[in-house]
Biopython code that builds the backbone (N, CA, C, O; Angstrom):
import numpy as np
from Bio.PDB.StructureBuilder import StructureBuilder

atoms = [
    (1, "MET", "N", (-32.776, 44.448, 29.005)),
    (1, "MET", "CA", (-32.053, 43.331, 28.648)),
    (1, "MET", "C", (-31.750, 43.243, 27.109)),
    (1, "MET", "O", (-32.455, 43.543, 26.146)),
    (2, "ALA", "N", (-30.532, 42.757, 27.181)),
    (2, "ALA", "CA", (-29.764, 42.629, 25.649)),
    (2, "ALA", "C", (-30.587, 42.241, 24.592)),
    (2, "ALA", "O", (-31.637, 41.672, 24.889)),
    (3, "GLN", "N", (-30.333, 42.426, 23.470)),
    (3, "GLN", "CA", (-31.130, 41.944, 22.507)),
    (3, "GLN", "C", (-30.589, 40.891, 21.575)),
    (3, "GLN", "O", (-31.306, 40.478, 20.664)),
    (4, "ARG", "N", (-29.356, 40.428, 21.749)),
    (4, "ARG", "CA", (-28.873, 39.350, 20.881)),
    (4, "ARG", "C", (-27.739, 38.669, 21.894)),
    (4, "ARG", "O", (-27.482, 39.085, 23.023)),
    (5, "THR", "N", (-27.164, 37.611, 21.281)),
    (5, "THR", "CA", (-26.224, 37.132, 21.857)),
    (5, "THR", "C", (-25.375, 36.217, 20.896)),
    (5, "THR", "O", (-25.798, 35.935, 19.775)),
    (6, "ILE", "N", (-24.121, 35.746, 21.386)),
    (6, "ILE", "CA", (-23.220, 34.925, 20.540)),
    (6, "ILE", "C", (-23.463, 33.489, 20.778)),
    (6, "ILE", "O", (-22.880, 33.081, 21.783)),
    (7, "LEU", "N", (-24.122, 32.651, 20.176)),
    (7, "LEU", "CA", (-24.370, 31.431, 20.440)),
    (7, "LEU", "C", (-24.195, 30.543, 19.000)),
    (7, "LEU", "O", (-24.813, 30.691, 17.945)),
    (8, "LYS", "N", (-23.171, 29.605, 19.326)),
    (8, "LYS", "CA", (-22.955, 28.657, 18.122)),
    (8, "LYS", "C", (-24.041, 27.733, 18.088)),
    (8, "LYS", "O", (-24.729, 27.326, 19.024)),
    (9, "ALA", "N", (-24.105, 27.419, 16.683)),
    (9, "ALA", "CA", (-25.295, 26.424, 16.619)),
    (9, "ALA", "C", (-25.514, 25.088, 17.236)),
    (9, "ALA", "O", (-26.581, 24.489, 17.371)),
    (10, "LEU", "N", (-24.126, 24.671, 17.641)),
    (10, "LEU", "CA", (-24.285, 23.470, 18.599)),
    (10, "LEU", "C", (-24.820, 23.815, 20.004)),
    (10, "LEU", "O", (-25.566, 23.022, 20.579)),
    (11, "ASP", "N", (-24.447, 24.997, 20.574)),
    (11, "ASP", "CA", (-25.063, 25.467, 21.612)),
    (11, "ASP", "C", (-26.611, 25.759, 21.589)),
    (11, "ASP", "O", (-27.270, 25.537, 22.605)),
    (12, "ARG", "N", (-27.185, 26.238, 20.484)),
    (12, "ARG", "CA", (-28.556, 26.532, 20.446)),
    (12, "ARG", "C", (-29.103, 25.010, 20.598)),
    (12, "ARG", "O", (-29.926, 24.770, 21.482)),
    (13, "LYS", "N", (-28.638, 23.976, 19.726)),
    (13, "LYS", "CA", (-29.134, 22.572, 19.735)),
    (13, "LYS", "C", (-29.244, 22.005, 21.125)),
    (13, "LYS", "O", (-30.262, 21.444, 21.528)),
    (14, "LYS", "N", (-27.954, 22.206, 21.971)),
    (14, "LYS", "CA", (-28.330, 21.753, 23.379)),
    (14, "LYS", "C", (-29.188, 22.508, 24.131)),
    (14, "LYS", "O", (-29.694, 21.956, 25.108)),
    (15, "ILE", "N", (-29.501, 23.795, 23.864)),
    (15, "ILE", "CA", (-30.532, 24.496, 24.711)),
    (15, "ILE", "C", (-31.806, 24.013, 24.283)),
    (15, "ILE", "O", (-32.634, 23.760, 25.159)),
    (16, "ASN", "N", (-32.104, 23.841, 23.068)),
    (16, "ASN", "CA", (-33.365, 23.429, 22.552)),
    (16, "ASN", "C", (-33.669, 21.931, 23.176)),
    (16, "ASN", "O", (-34.758, 21.531, 23.586)),
    (17, "ALA", "N", (-32.443, 21.221, 23.141)),
    (17, "ALA", "CA", (-32.878, 19.722, 23.687)),
    (17, "ALA", "C", (-33.108, 19.807, 25.124)),
    (17, "ALA", "O", (-33.940, 19.029, 25.591)),
    (18, "PHE", "N", (-32.479, 20.666, 25.950)),
    (18, "PHE", "CA", (-32.824, 20.840, 27.295)),
    (18, "PHE", "C", (-34.044, 21.283, 27.378)),
    (18, "PHE", "O", (-34.801, 20.656, 28.120)),
    (19, "LEU", "N", (-34.486, 22.283, 26.763)),
    (19, "LEU", "CA", (-35.972, 22.862, 26.917)),
    (19, "LEU", "C", (-37.151, 21.738, 26.432)),
    (19, "LEU", "O", (-38.269, 21.568, 26.918)),
    (20, "GLU", "N", (-36.629, 21.175, 25.527)),
    (20, "GLU", "CA", (-37.673, 20.081, 25.073)),
    (20, "GLU", "C", (-37.912, 19.174, 26.310)),
    (20, "GLU", "O", (-39.041, 18.847, 26.678)),
    (21, "LEU", "N", (-36.826, 18.814, 26.891)),
    (21, "LEU", "CA", (-36.724, 17.802, 27.902)),
    (21, "LEU", "C", (-37.765, 18.296, 29.159)),
    (21, "LEU", "O", (-38.564, 17.599, 29.783)),
    (22, "LEU", "N", (-37.499, 19.600, 29.291)),
    (22, "LEU", "CA", (-38.182, 20.322, 30.305)),
    (22, "LEU", "C", (-39.777, 20.066, 29.943)),
    (22, "LEU", "O", (-40.524, 19.668, 30.836)),
    (23, "ASP", "N", (-40.257, 20.298, 28.657)),
    (23, "ASP", "CA", (-41.424, 20.374, 28.075)),
    (23, "ASP", "C", (-41.977, 18.764, 28.406)),
    (23, "ASP", "O", (-43.062, 18.600, 28.964)),
    (24, "GLN", "N", (-41.252, 17.794, 28.065)),
    (24, "GLN", "CA", (-41.554, 16.369, 28.308)),
    (24, "GLN", "C", (-41.924, 16.147, 29.635)),
    (24, "GLN", "O", (-42.943, 15.507, 29.893)),
    (25, "ARG", "N", (-41.111, 16.668, 30.616)),
    (25, "ARG", "CA", (-41.289, 16.641, 32.229)),
    (25, "ARG", "C", (-42.465, 17.425, 32.696)),
    (25, "ARG", "O", (-42.894, 17.276, 33.840)),
    (26, "LYS", "N", (-43.011, 18.274, 31.832)),
    (26, "LYS", "CA", (-44.182, 19.057, 32.026)),
    (26, "LYS", "C", (-43.864, 20.420, 32.915)),
    (26, "LYS", "O", (-44.623, 20.929, 33.740)),
    (27, "VAL", "N", (-42.722, 20.815, 32.584)),
    (27, "VAL", "CA", (-42.108, 22.109, 33.179)),
    (27, "VAL", "C", (-42.852, 23.068, 32.315)),
    (27, "VAL", "O", (-42.785, 22.818, 31.112)),
    (28, "LYS", "N", (-43.496, 24.036, 32.643)),
    (28, "LYS", "CA", (-44.120, 25.162, 31.909)),
    (28, "LYS", "C", (-42.937, 26.408, 32.005)),
    (28, "LYS", "O", (-42.805, 27.095, 33.017)),
    (29, "VAL", "N", (-42.194, 26.553, 30.902)),
    (29, "VAL", "CA", (-41.213, 27.616, 30.970)),
    (29, "VAL", "C", (-41.754, 28.682, 30.573)),
    (29, "VAL", "O", (-42.182, 28.609, 29.421)),
    (30, "SER", "N", (-41.918, 29.780, 31.162)),
    (30, "SER", "CA", (-42.471, 30.991, 30.573)),
    (30, "SER", "C", (-41.261, 31.952, 29.892)),
    (30, "SER", "O", (-41.532, 32.860, 29.106)),
    (31, "ARG", "N", (-40.149, 31.682, 30.232)),
    (31, "ARG", "CA", (-39.168, 32.408, 29.803)),
    (31, "ARG", "C", (-37.868, 31.457, 29.753)),
    (31, "ARG", "O", (-37.771, 30.559, 30.588)),
    (32, "ALA", "N", (-36.929, 31.636, 28.838)),
    (32, "ALA", "CA", (-35.473, 31.140, 29.067)),
    (32, "ALA", "C", (-34.538, 32.177, 28.741)),
    (32, "ALA", "O", (-34.629, 32.791, 27.678)),
    (33, "ILE", "N", (-33.703, 32.396, 29.534)),
    (33, "ILE", "CA", (-32.694, 33.855, 29.366)),
    (33, "ILE", "C", (-31.487, 33.269, 29.713)),
    (33, "ILE", "O", (-31.248, 32.634, 30.740)),
    (34, "ILE", "N", (-30.500, 33.605, 28.491)),
    (34, "ILE", "CA", (-29.120, 33.182, 28.406)),
    (34, "ILE", "C", (-28.404, 34.370, 29.200)),
    (34, "ILE", "O", (-28.691, 35.546, 28.979)),
    (35, "PHE", "N", (-27.466, 33.982, 30.123)),
    (35, "PHE", "CA", (-27.037, 35.172, 30.843)),
    (35, "PHE", "C", (-25.345, 34.750, 30.912)),
    (35, "PHE", "O", (-24.914, 33.745, 30.347)),
    (36, "GLY", "N", (-24.703, 35.450, 31.497)),
    (36, "GLY", "CA", (-23.165, 35.164, 31.545)),
    (36, "GLY", "C", (-22.271, 35.267, 30.589)),
    (36, "GLY", "O", (-22.459, 36.183, 29.788)),
    (37, "SER", "N", (-21.087, 34.402, 30.396)),
    (37, "SER", "CA", (-20.068, 34.996, 29.352)),
    (37, "SER", "C", (-20.766, 34.862, 27.878)),
    (37, "SER", "O", (-20.380, 35.603, 26.974)),
    (38, "HIS", "N", (-21.856, 33.852, 27.642)),
    (38, "HIS", "CA", (-22.559, 33.683, 26.226)),
    (38, "HIS", "C", (-23.314, 35.129, 26.065)),
    (38, "HIS", "O", (-23.246, 35.606, 24.932)),
    (39, "ALA", "N", (-23.916, 35.773, 26.899)),
    (39, "ALA", "CA", (-24.681, 36.810, 26.595)),
    (39, "ALA", "C", (-23.740, 38.094, 26.396)),
    (39, "ALA", "O", (-23.949, 39.042, 25.639)),
    (40, "LYS", "N", (-22.799, 37.922, 27.143)),
    (40, "LYS", "CA", (-21.781, 39.245, 26.916)),
    (40, "LYS", "C", (-20.847, 38.786, 25.678)),
    (40, "LYS", "O", (-19.944, 39.571, 25.390)),
    (41, "GLY", "N", (-20.936, 37.873, 25.089)),
    (41, "GLY", "CA", (-20.094, 37.642, 24.084)),
    (41, "GLY", "C", (-18.723, 37.456, 24.443)),
    (41, "GLY", "O", (-17.827, 37.940, 23.752)),
    (42, "LYS", "N", (-18.478, 36.739, 25.553)),
    (42, "LYS", "CA", (-17.160, 36.449, 26.080)),
    (42, "LYS", "C", (-16.941, 34.969, 26.192)),
    (42, "LYS", "O", (-15.964, 34.642, 26.865)),
    (43, "ALA", "N", (-17.554, 34.156, 25.742)),
    (43, "ALA", "CA", (-17.611, 32.866, 25.918)),
    (43, "ALA", "C", (-16.394, 32.082, 25.227)),
    (43, "ALA", "O", (-16.121, 32.238, 24.037)),
    (44, "GLY", "N", (-15.714, 31.256, 26.053)),
    (44, "GLY", "CA", (-14.624, 30.462, 25.621)),
    (44, "GLY", "C", (-15.067, 29.106, 25.338)),
    (44, "GLY", "O", (-16.209, 28.773, 25.658)),
    (45, "LYS", "N", (-14.280, 28.298, 24.775)),
    (45, "LYS", "CA", (-14.567, 26.797, 24.495)),
    (45, "LYS", "C", (-14.999, 26.117, 25.726)),
    (45, "LYS", "O", (-15.847, 25.225, 25.694)),
    (46, "ASP", "N", (-14.445, 26.511, 26.795)),
    (46, "ASP", "CA", (-14.804, 25.730, 27.903)),
    (46, "ASP", "C", (-15.876, 26.625, 28.831)),
    (46, "ASP", "O", (-16.020, 26.259, 29.997)),
    (47, "SER", "N", (-16.545, 27.653, 28.410)),
    (47, "SER", "CA", (-17.463, 28.218, 29.139)),
    (47, "SER", "C", (-18.726, 27.617, 29.311)),
    (47, "SER", "O", (-19.252, 27.111, 28.320)),
    (48, "ASP", "N", (-19.358, 27.584, 30.504)),
    (48, "ASP", "CA", (-20.692, 27.083, 30.584)),
    (48, "ASP", "C", (-21.546, 27.818, 30.136)),
    (48, "ASP", "O", (-21.288, 28.949, 29.725)),
    (49, "ILE", "N", (-22.876, 27.227, 30.138)),
    (49, "ILE", "CA", (-24.143, 28.068, 29.290)),
    (49, "ILE", "C", (-25.029, 28.201, 30.423)),
    (49, "ILE", "O", (-25.732, 27.271, 30.820)),
    (50, "ASP", "N", (-24.996, 29.510, 31.021)),
    (50, "ASP", "CA", (-25.930, 29.907, 32.150)),
    (50, "ASP", "C", (-27.285, 30.227, 31.539)),
    (50, "ASP", "O", (-27.355, 31.079, 30.654)),
    (51, "ILE", "N", (-28.237, 29.660, 31.920)),
    (51, "ILE", "CA", (-29.637, 29.740, 31.604)),
    (51, "ILE", "C", (-30.763, 30.035, 32.599)),
    (51, "ILE", "O", (-31.152, 29.103, 33.303)),
    (52, "ALA", "N", (-31.211, 31.002, 32.697)),
    (52, "ALA", "CA", (-32.373, 31.089, 33.868)),
    (52, "ALA", "C", (-33.604, 30.515, 33.123)),
    (52, "ALA", "O", (-33.953, 30.765, 31.970)),
    (53, "VAL", "N", (-34.174, 29.713, 34.005)),
    (53, "VAL", "CA", (-35.408, 29.256, 33.757)),
    (53, "VAL", "C", (-36.543, 29.854, 34.435)),
    (53, "VAL", "O", (-36.402, 29.946, 35.655)),
    (54, "VAL", "N", (-37.582, 30.264, 33.972)),
    (54, "VAL", "CA", (-38.306, 31.140, 34.500)),
    (54, "VAL", "C", (-39.789, 30.432, 34.402)),
    (54, "VAL", "O", (-40.322, 30.318, 33.298)),
    (55, "SER", "N", (-40.387, 29.995, 35.508)),
    (55, "SER", "CA", (-41.639, 29.290, 35.668)),
    (55, "SER", "C", (-42.345, 29.401, 36.668)),
    (55, "SER", "O", (-41.820, 29.216, 37.766)),
    (56, "LYS", "N", (-43.765, 29.740, 36.574)),
    (56, "LYS", "CA", (-44.491, 29.868, 37.825)),
    (56, "LYS", "C", (-44.833, 28.734, 38.547)),
    (56, "LYS", "O", (-45.531, 28.754, 39.560)),
    (57, "GLN", "N", (-44.321, 27.685, 38.009)),
    (57, "GLN", "CA", (-44.267, 26.209, 38.940)),
    (57, "GLN", "C", (-43.081, 26.301, 39.982)),
    (57, "GLN", "O", (-43.153, 25.690, 41.048)),
    (58, "PHE", "N", (-42.134, 26.977, 39.695)),
    (58, "PHE", "CA", (-40.995, 27.286, 40.802)),
    (58, "PHE", "C", (-41.375, 27.991, 41.829)),
    (58, "PHE", "O", (-42.339, 28.757, 41.792)),
    (59, "GLY", "N", (-40.454, 27.742, 43.108)),
    (59, "GLY", "CA", (-40.609, 28.925, 44.094)),
    (59, "GLY", "C", (-41.175, 27.929, 45.276)),
    (59, "GLY", "O", (-41.372, 28.524, 46.336)),
    (60, "LYS", "N", (-41.422, 26.756, 45.288)),
    (60, "LYS", "CA", (-41.910, 26.016, 46.286)),
    (60, "LYS", "C", (-40.703, 25.375, 47.236)),
    (60, "LYS", "O", (-40.689, 25.279, 48.464)),
    (61, "ASP", "N", (-39.619, 24.935, 46.197)),
    (61, "ASP", "CA", (-38.597, 24.175, 46.916)),
    (61, "ASP", "C", (-37.271, 24.539, 46.069)),
    (61, "ASP", "O", (-36.802, 23.758, 45.241)),
    (62, "SER", "N", (-36.793, 25.626, 46.316)),
    (62, "SER", "CA", (-35.637, 25.998, 45.293)),
    (62, "SER", "C", (-34.502, 25.074, 45.114)),
    (62, "SER", "O", (-33.917, 25.069, 44.031)),
    (63, "LEU", "N", (-34.056, 24.128, 46.266)),
    (63, "LEU", "CA", (-32.970, 23.473, 46.096)),
    (63, "LEU", "C", (-33.372, 22.177, 45.157)),
    (63, "LEU", "O", (-32.626, 21.679, 44.314)),
    (64, "LYS", "N", (-34.668, 21.747, 45.469)),
    (64, "LYS", "CA", (-35.187, 20.558, 44.682)),
    (64, "LYS", "C", (-35.416, 20.862, 43.225)),
    (64, "LYS", "O", (-35.252, 19.955, 42.409)),
    (65, "GLU", "N", (-35.753, 21.972, 42.862)),
    (65, "GLU", "CA", (-35.819, 22.395, 41.695)),
    (65, "GLU", "C", (-34.661, 22.838, 40.756)),
    (65, "GLU", "O", (-34.735, 22.915, 39.530)),
    (66, "MET", "N", (-33.463, 23.146, 41.614)),
    (66, "MET", "CA", (-32.244, 23.445, 41.051)),
    (66, "MET", "C", (-31.671, 22.131, 40.764)),
    (66, "MET", "O", (-31.098, 22.030, 39.679)),
    (67, "PHE", "N", (-31.721, 20.918, 41.662)),
    (67, "PHE", "CA", (-31.324, 19.691, 41.304)),
    (67, "PHE", "C", (-32.083, 19.173, 40.142)),
    (67, "PHE", "O", (-31.481, 18.656, 39.201)),
    (68, "MET", "N", (-33.346, 19.280, 40.157)),
    (68, "MET", "CA", (-34.158, 18.792, 39.125)),
    (68, "MET", "C", (-33.821, 19.262, 37.529)),
    (68, "MET", "O", (-33.994, 18.596, 36.508)),
    (69, "LEU", "N", (-33.303, 20.581, 37.660)),
    (69, "LEU", "CA", (-32.880, 21.203, 36.315)),
    (69, "LEU", "C", (-31.685, 20.707, 35.997)),
    (69, "LEU", "O", (-31.398, 20.338, 34.858)),
    (70, "ARG", "N", (-30.884, 20.663, 37.017)),
    (70, "ARG", "CA", (-29.229, 20.121, 36.709)),
    (70, "ARG", "C", (-29.422, 18.620, 36.319)),
    (70, "ARG", "O", (-28.822, 18.268, 35.303)),
    (71, "GLU", "N", (-30.055, 17.827, 36.872)),
    (71, "GLU", "CA", (-30.296, 16.533, 36.376)),
    (71, "GLU", "C", (-30.754, 16.459, 34.893)),
    (71, "GLU", "O", (-30.185, 15.695, 34.113)),
    (72, "ILE", "N", (-31.690, 17.183, 34.542)),
    (72, "ILE", "CA", (-32.081, 16.950, 33.134)),
    (72, "ILE", "C", (-31.055, 17.816, 32.215)),
    (72, "ILE", "O", (-31.031, 17.497, 31.026)),
    (73, "ALA", "N", (-30.249, 18.821, 32.613)),
    (73, "ALA", "CA", (-29.168, 19.458, 31.818)),
    (73, "ALA", "C", (-28.073, 18.207, 31.656)),
    (73, "ALA", "O", (-27.619, 17.773, 30.598)),
    (74, "LEU", "N", (-27.838, 17.839, 32.753)),
    (74, "LEU", "CA", (-26.672, 16.904, 32.479)),
    (74, "LEU", "C", (-26.867, 15.584, 31.461)),
    (74, "LEU", "O", (-25.917, 14.946, 31.006)),
    (75, "LYS", "N", (-28.302, 15.291, 31.187)),
    (75, "LYS", "CA", (-28.539, 14.485, 30.134)),
    (75, "LYS", "C", (-28.133, 14.871, 28.669)),
    (75, "LYS", "O", (-28.020, 14.130, 27.693)),
    (76, "ILE", "N", (-27.931, 16.315, 28.777)),
    (76, "ILE", "CA", (-27.650, 16.977, 27.249)),
    (76, "ILE", "C", (-26.109, 17.323, 27.327)),
    (76, "ILE", "O", (-25.336, 16.811, 26.518)),
    (77, "ASP", "N", (-25.695, 18.140, 28.245)),
    (77, "ASP", "CA", (-24.277, 18.529, 28.383)),
    (77, "ASP", "C", (-24.204, 19.127, 29.745)),
    (77, "ASP", "O", (-25.051, 19.815, 30.314)),
    (78, "SER", "N", (-22.799, 18.661, 30.244)),
    (78, "SER", "CA", (-22.361, 19.372, 31.526)),
    (78, "SER", "C", (-22.181, 20.702, 31.765)),
    (78, "SER", "O", (-22.087, 21.123, 32.918)),
    (79, "GLN", "N", (-22.117, 21.468, 30.734)),
    (79, "GLN", "CA", (-21.776, 22.906, 30.403)),
    (79, "GLN", "C", (-23.148, 23.680, 30.554)),
    (79, "GLN", "O", (-23.178, 24.909, 30.630)),
    (80, "ILE", "N", (-24.267, 22.898, 30.593)),
    (80, "ILE", "CA", (-25.529, 23.879, 30.747)),
    (80, "ILE", "C", (-25.731, 24.188, 32.269)),
    (80, "ILE", "O", (-25.795, 23.221, 33.028)),
    (81, "GLU", "N", (-25.817, 25.224, 32.687)),
    (81, "GLU", "CA", (-26.086, 25.564, 33.981)),
    (81, "GLU", "C", (-27.408, 26.262, 34.157)),
    (81, "GLU", "O", (-27.492, 27.487, 34.080)),
    (82, "PRO", "N", (-28.551, 25.396, 34.418)),
    (82, "PRO", "CA", (-29.600, 26.177, 34.579)),
    (82, "PRO", "C", (-30.001, 26.873, 36.191)),
    (82, "PRO", "O", (-29.496, 26.400, 37.208)),
    (83, "ILE", "N", (-30.667, 27.678, 36.219)),
    (83, "ILE", "CA", (-30.889, 28.489, 37.119)),
    (83, "ILE", "C", (-32.661, 28.791, 37.485)),
    (83, "ILE", "O", (-33.233, 29.752, 36.969)),
    (84, "PRO", "N", (-33.327, 27.908, 38.357)),
    (84, "PRO", "CA", (-34.622, 28.125, 38.442)),
    (84, "PRO", "C", (-34.896, 29.429, 38.969)),
    (84, "PRO", "O", (-34.296, 29.804, 39.976)),
    (85, "LEU", "N", (-35.915, 30.313, 38.279)),
    (85, "LEU", "CA", (-36.502, 31.375, 38.830)),
    (85, "LEU", "C", (-38.024, 31.573, 38.766)),
    (85, "LEU", "O", (-38.625, 30.825, 37.995)),
    (86, "THR", "N", (-38.619, 32.332, 39.353)),
    (86, "THR", "CA", (-40.135, 32.815, 39.316)),
    (86, "THR", "C", (-40.236, 34.139, 38.770)),
    (86, "THR", "O", (-39.371, 34.997, 38.948)),
    (87, "PRO", "N", (-41.407, 34.327, 38.030)),
    (87, "PRO", "CA", (-41.502, 35.565, 37.612)),
    (87, "PRO", "C", (-41.388, 36.639, 38.788)),
    (87, "PRO", "O", (-40.958, 37.745, 38.463)),
    (88, "GLN", "N", (-41.689, 36.450, 39.956)),
    (88, "GLN", "CA", (-41.821, 37.290, 41.072)),
    (88, "GLN", "C", (-40.184, 37.606, 41.455)),
    (88, "GLN", "O", (-39.864, 38.684, 41.957)),
    (89, "ASP", "N", (-39.204, 36.552, 41.160)),
    (89, "ASP", "CA", (-37.887, 36.747, 41.456)),
    (89, "ASP", "C", (-37.372, 37.978, 40.962)),
    (89, "ASP", "O", (-36.378, 38.522, 41.441)),
    (90, "PHE", "N", (-38.139, 38.492, 39.859)),
    (90, "PHE", "CA", (-37.617, 39.593, 38.947)),
    (90, "PHE", "C", (-37.855, 40.956, 39.701)),
    (90, "PHE", "O", (-37.210, 41.948, 39.364)),
    (91, "LYS", "N", (-38.649, 41.000, 40.578)),
    (91, "LYS", "CA", (-39.092, 42.174, 41.420)),
    (91, "LYS", "C", (-37.917, 42.463, 42.623)),
    (91, "LYS", "O", (-37.869, 43.550, 43.199)),
    (92, "ASP", "N", (-37.185, 41.595, 42.858)),
    (92, "ASP", "CA", (-36.139, 41.548, 43.720)),
    (92, "ASP", "C", (-34.861, 42.566, 43.170)),
    (92, "ASP", "O", (-33.968, 42.147, 42.433)),
    (93, "GLN", "N", (-34.938, 43.860, 43.627)),
    (93, "GLN", "CA", (-34.164, 44.786, 42.936)),
    (93, "GLN", "C", (-32.682, 44.568, 43.813)),
    (93, "GLN", "O", (-31.678, 45.102, 43.341)),
    (94, "TYR", "N", (-32.603, 44.032, 44.679)),
    (94, "TYR", "CA", (-31.330, 43.854, 45.658)),
    (94, "TYR", "C", (-30.439, 42.651, 45.156)),
    (94, "TYR", "O", (-29.234, 42.560, 45.389)),
    (95, "SER", "N", (-31.225, 41.693, 44.401)),
    (95, "SER", "CA", (-30.500, 40.354, 43.946)),
    (95, "SER", "C", (-29.616, 40.699, 42.846)),
    (95, "SER", "O", (-30.056, 41.211, 41.817)),
    (96, "THR", "N", (-28.137, 40.385, 43.060)),
    (96, "THR", "CA", (-27.178, 40.677, 42.213)),
    (96, "THR", "C", (-27.445, 39.666, 40.802)),
    (96, "THR", "O", (-27.098, 39.991, 39.667)),
    (97, "LEU", "N", (-28.013, 38.615, 41.096)),
    (97, "LEU", "CA", (-28.226, 37.477, 39.845)),
    (97, "LEU", "C", (-29.202, 38.312, 38.986)),
    (97, "LEU", "O", (-28.918, 38.559, 37.814)),
    (98, "ILE", "N", (-30.327, 38.741, 39.539)),
    (98, "ILE", "CA", (-31.399, 39.532, 38.720)),
    (98, "ILE", "C", (-30.933, 40.753, 38.290)),
    (98, "ILE", "O", (-31.394, 41.220, 37.248)),
    (99, "GLN", "N", (-30.028, 41.399, 38.969)),
    (99, "GLN", "CA", (-29.474, 42.409, 38.109)),
    (99, "GLN", "C", (-28.462, 41.999, 36.932)),
    (99, "GLN", "O", (-28.439, 42.682, 35.907)),
    (100, "GLU", "N", (-27.819, 41.139, 37.046)),
    (100, "GLU", "CA", (-27.107, 40.625, 36.058)),
    (100, "GLU", "C", (-27.855, 40.104, 34.781)),
    (100, "GLU", "O", (-27.473, 40.419, 33.654)),
    (101, "ILE", "N", (-28.839, 39.367, 34.987)),
    (101, "ILE", "CA", (-29.774, 38.812, 34.063)),
    (101, "ILE", "C", (-30.494, 40.136, 33.216)),
    (101, "ILE", "O", (-30.556, 40.281, 31.995)),
    (102, "ASN", "N", (-30.983, 40.996, 34.234)),
    (102, "ASN", "CA", (-31.721, 42.231, 33.536)),
    (102, "ASN", "C", (-30.617, 43.235, 32.675)),
    (102, "ASN", "O", (-30.961, 43.908, 31.703)),
    (103, "GLN", "N", (-29.415, 43.202, 33.155)),
    (103, "GLN", "CA", (-28.351, 44.107, 32.511)),
    (103, "GLN", "C", (-27.991, 43.277, 31.093)),
    (103, "GLN", "O", (-27.972, 43.818, 29.988)),
    (104, "TYR", "N", (-27.721, 41.913, 31.332)),
    (104, "TYR", "CA", (-26.792, 41.394, 30.184)),
    (104, "TYR", "C", (-27.573, 40.234, 29.657)),
    (104, "TYR", "O", (-27.151, 39.670, 28.648)),
    (105, "GLY", "N", (-28.700, 39.809, 30.252)),
    (105, "GLY", "CA", (-29.572, 38.672, 29.600)),
    (105, "GLY", "C", (-30.027, 38.781, 28.356)),
    (105, "GLY", "O", (-30.161, 39.928, 27.929)),
    (106, "VAL", "N", (-30.357, 37.701, 27.516)),
    (106, "VAL", "CA", (-31.075, 37.516, 26.540)),
    (106, "VAL", "C", (-32.006, 36.532, 26.602)),
    (106, "VAL", "O", (-31.845, 35.418, 27.099)),
    (107, "ASP", "N", (-33.218, 37.067, 25.964)),
    (107, "ASP", "CA", (-34.404, 35.912, 25.899)),
    (107, "ASP", "C", (-33.976, 34.979, 25.000)),
    (107, "ASP", "O", (-33.520, 35.427, 23.948)),
    (108, "TYR", "N", (-34.008, 33.781, 25.147)),
    (108, "TYR", "CA", (-33.721, 32.691, 24.270)),
    (108, "TYR", "C", (-34.529, 32.804, 23.124)),
    (108, "TYR", "O", (-33.959, 32.695, 22.039)),
    (109, "SER", "N", (-35.750, 33.003, 23.148)),
    (109, "SER", "CA", (-36.502, 33.224, 21.941)),
    (109, "SER", "C", (-36.031, 34.149, 20.915)),
    (109, "SER", "O", (-36.336, 33.938, 19.741)),
    (110, "ILE", "N", (-35.212, 35.300, 21.292)),
    (110, "ILE", "CA", (-34.491, 36.153, 20.313)),
    (110, "ILE", "C", (-33.524, 35.445, 19.591)),
    (110, "ILE", "O", (-33.484, 35.626, 18.374)),
    (111, "VAL", "N", (-32.713, 34.647, 20.135)),
    (111, "VAL", "CA", (-31.632, 34.010, 19.441)),
    (111, "VAL", "C", (-32.069, 32.749, 18.966)),
    (111, "VAL", "O", (-31.207, 32.155, 18.319)),
    (112, "ASN", "N", (-32.973, 32.263, 19.074)),
    (112, "ASN", "CA", (-33.325, 30.860, 18.832)),
    (112, "ASN", "C", (-33.864, 30.721, 17.167)),
    (112, "ASN", "O", (-34.217, 29.630, 16.721)),
]
sb = StructureBuilder()
sb.init_structure("model")
sb.init_model(0)
sb.init_chain("A")
sb.init_seg("    ")
for serial, (resi, resn, name, xyz) in enumerate(atoms, 1):
    if name == "N":
        sb.init_residue(resn, " ", resi, " ")
    sb.init_atom(name, np.array(xyz, "f"), 0.0, 1.0, " ", f" {name:<3s}", serial, name[0])
structure = sb.get_structure()
């Protein structure tokens, strides 16, 4: 996994606010991983902020979890694109999403 990313201060504030709302909703996030164009350093002004939200609480109803994360993200900024994942999801060696995150993803704590 990559060790750094290019995130503007405003984007960091948005991600912090999003993660704070998750905490208020009692979502226990074990990892937050930035991936996509921001992690690759290729983000433009209209690029979304792809963020994998990893929690052991996820995995029961992925559609419901995705809608819940999106609803919270929209309270901050429509460019935040959260994806719910479980730690077990990272064992799926055939998932192109997991491959992308493993290759280019940046743990948010590193850039925070």
